[in-house]
C-alpha positions in Angstrom: 20.8 -43.3 43.0 20.0 -45.4 39.9 16.8 -47.3 39.9 17.1 -51.1 40.3 16.3 -53.2 37.4 14.2 -56.3 37.7 17.3 -58.4 37.3 18.9 -56.7 40.2 15.9 -57.6 42.4 16.1 -61.2 41.4 19.8 -61.3 42.4 19.1 -59.7 45.7 16.3 -62.1 46.5 18.5 -65.1 45.6 21.2 -63.8 47.9 18.7 -63.2 50.7 17.3 -66.7 50.2 20.8 -68.2 50.4 21.5 -66.3 53.6 18.2 -67.4 55.2 18.8 -71.0 54.1 22.3 -71.0 55.7 21.0 -69.5 58.9 18.2 -72.0 59.2 20.7 -74.8 58.4 22.9 -73.5 61.2 20.0 -73.6 63.6 19.5 -77.2 62.7 16.2 -76.9 60.8 16.6 -79.9 58.6 13.0 -79.8 57.3 13.8 -76.7 55.4 13.9 -77.5 51.7 15.3 -74.7 49.5 14.3 -76.6 46.3 10.7 -75.4 47.0 11.9 -72.0 46.0 13.6 -73.0 42.8 17.1 -71.9 44.0 
């Protein structure tokens, strides 16, 4: 298994943040602001 490069981790974190944001949005958490994380 090849080692993950730093760029791969950035992409993974962005995907996770997007998933979390969509879950929170589905739960009706309107106070959640994804712009705080720079995505």
